[in-house]
C-alpha positions, -999 to +999 in steps of 0.1 A: -582-458-904-596-469-870-561-479-859-547-445-868-575-427-849-568-449-818-531-441-820-539-403-823-563-406-794-537-423-772-512-395-780-537-368-771-546-386-739-509-388-731-504-351-737-535-343-715-521-365-687-488-346-688-503-312-689-529-318-662-504-335-640-481-304-642-510-281-633-520-303-603-484-301-591-483-263-594-516-258-575-499-272-544-476-242-543-494-213-561-508-197-530-493-162-537-503-137-564-477-122-586-500-096-602-522-067-592-554-080-608-582-088-584-592-125-586-624-141-571-603-168-555-584-141-535-614-142-512-608-178-502-586-193-475-555-210-490-567-245-484-602-237-499-585-220-529-565-251-536-595-273-531-615-253-556-587-254-582-583-292-577-621-296-582-621-275-613-591-292-630-605-327-623-639-317-637-624-301-669-602-332-674-632-355-671-652-334-696-623-332-721-617-370-719-654-377-725-654-354-755-623-371-769-642-404-770-668-389-793-666-394-831-660-357-840-650-339-807-640-307-824-674-304-842-692-310-809-671-284-791-677-259-819-714-263-819-720-269-782-690-252-766-711-227-746-734-253-732-705-276-723-688-247-706-718-238-686-724-274-676-687-277-666-689-245-644-722-257-629-707-290-619-676-274-605-698-250-584-720-279-572-690-301-563-672-274-544-702-261-525-715-296-517-682-305-502-680-274-481-717-274-470-718-311-463-750-317-482-761-316-518-762-282-534-779-277-567-771-247-589-796-235-615-780-232-649-800-200-659-791-183-626-754-191-632-756-179-668-770-145-656-741-139-632-718-110-644-686-131-643-702-159-663-715-134-689-680-119-691-664-153-698-690-163-723-679-133-745-645-150-748-657-186-747-635-195-777-603-183-761-612-195-726-626-229-732-627-241-768-592-234-781-575-252-752-594-283-763-586-278-800-549-276-794-549-307-772-563-326-801-542-308-827-514-283-818-517-269-853-555-265-852-567-241-879-587-221-853-556-217-831-536-205-861-564-181-872-562-165-837-525-166-828-506-167-861-480-153-869-468-150-833-475-187-827-473-212-856-484-240-834-493-246-797-463-258-778-469-279-747-459-249-726-485-227-743-512-254-740-504-255-703-507-217-700-541-217-718-555-244-695-541-226-665-561-196-676-593-217-681-590-233-646-584-199-629-613-182-648-638-210-640-627-210-604-632-172-602-666-177-618-675-202-591-664-179-563-683-149-579-715-170-580-711-180-544-706-144-535-739-133-550-759-164-538-745-176-505-724-150-488-753-135-469-748-165-445-721-157-420-713-194-414-705-196-452-681-167-450-666-181-418-659-215-435-646-203-468-633-168-467-600-154-454-602-139-419-600-102-432-631-108-452-652-119-422-659-082-417-690-072-437-673-039-446-642-056-460-663-082-478-685-056-494-655-035-505-640-066-521-673-074-539-677-038-551-641-037-564-646-070-582-678-058-598-661-026-609-632-045-624-657-067-644-676-037-656-645-017-667-632-049-684-665-054-703-670-018-715-634-004-716-606-028-715-621-056-736-630-033-766-595-019-764-580-054-763-600-064-793-589-033-812-552-039-802-553-077-809-544-086-774-557-108-746-547-111-709-543-147-695-537-158-660-512-187-655-499-207-626-463-210-614-450-228-584-443-194-569-477-178-576-504-167-601-493-143-628-509-123-656-496-118-691-508-101-723-505-122-754-513-116-791-547-127-804-562-118-837-598-109-828-603-079-850-634-095-865-651-092-831-648-054-831-676-052-856-700-070-832-694-045-804-723-024-791-722+014-797-713+021-761-683-003-763-670+015-794-665+047-773-631+036-759-620+026-794-630+060-807-611+077-779-580+057-787-583+067-824-587+103-815-557+101-791-536+085-818-547+112-843-539+140-820-506+125-810-496+123-847-507+159-853-489+171-822-457+153-834-461+170-868-467+204-852-435+200-830-416+189-861-427+219-882-422+243-853-387+231-847-380+233-884-392+269-884-371+278-854-340+263-870-347+281-903-351+314-884-318+310-865-300+299-896-313+324-921-321+355-902-298+354-872-271+339-893-273+368-917-272+393-888-242+377-873-226+376-907-231+413-912-218+421-877-187+400-884-181+417-918-185+450-901-158+441-875-135+429-902-140+461-922-134+482-890-101+464-884-089+471-919-092+508-913 
């Protein structure tokens, strides 16, 4: 039994090594964006962006490996997934900021948890952080199949890589967002980390406001619609850039936990679908009525005229 567990653990570690190595390779080249979504890391200089992504991936790999050494890693992830995620994000933030500042930076967990980007990610903690670990341990994980079946029967290595890509990018965005609200008042901080066009306070504030607006609309409009439509947007890395793709996810059970305000977009969609169907029916019956009118009434009139012409020719 122990020997079987060790063999399985080695296989999982080998898979993790391949996946994380591929992602590390892609980070060296993914300095362009192939989508229109606003990302927190867009704020950073290219070298700082890569540095943050490297820091994040190494921290995630370390946490996943430590979990794998535990007796029942899936149970721990299931029960303490949110805490582990917050600790991971906190360490990524501290590692990155300490390296840039040159001295130890400590981030308070409660402050990080209250940040809007963090709260947004915590709503989808299972998709963002837990399922990527489950499928590394078992590509046919029951939780994975519950969420992605029947589109995906199991998690292929390519899909696992995409899920981890999304996790790395989202945690990195979370780190940048936290740095925006806590440290960006310091000009030297912006001067060190941010792209030159964001050194202007006007451009920086515009970026921050746009990012906040995107998060708010995601929380209260797009997320409820995505839950209702069984879809989820993930970011993934390619050697030629960062892309966004919508994939199938079965999250209909989460619709029932939405607040009353979040149900408004769903109600609007249902009303739109209802009106569209009624409009289609009205057009169908109207066209049917017009056809009947032409065939029965005008057809008879034309027939009478034609018979009159024939009778006139006979005379």
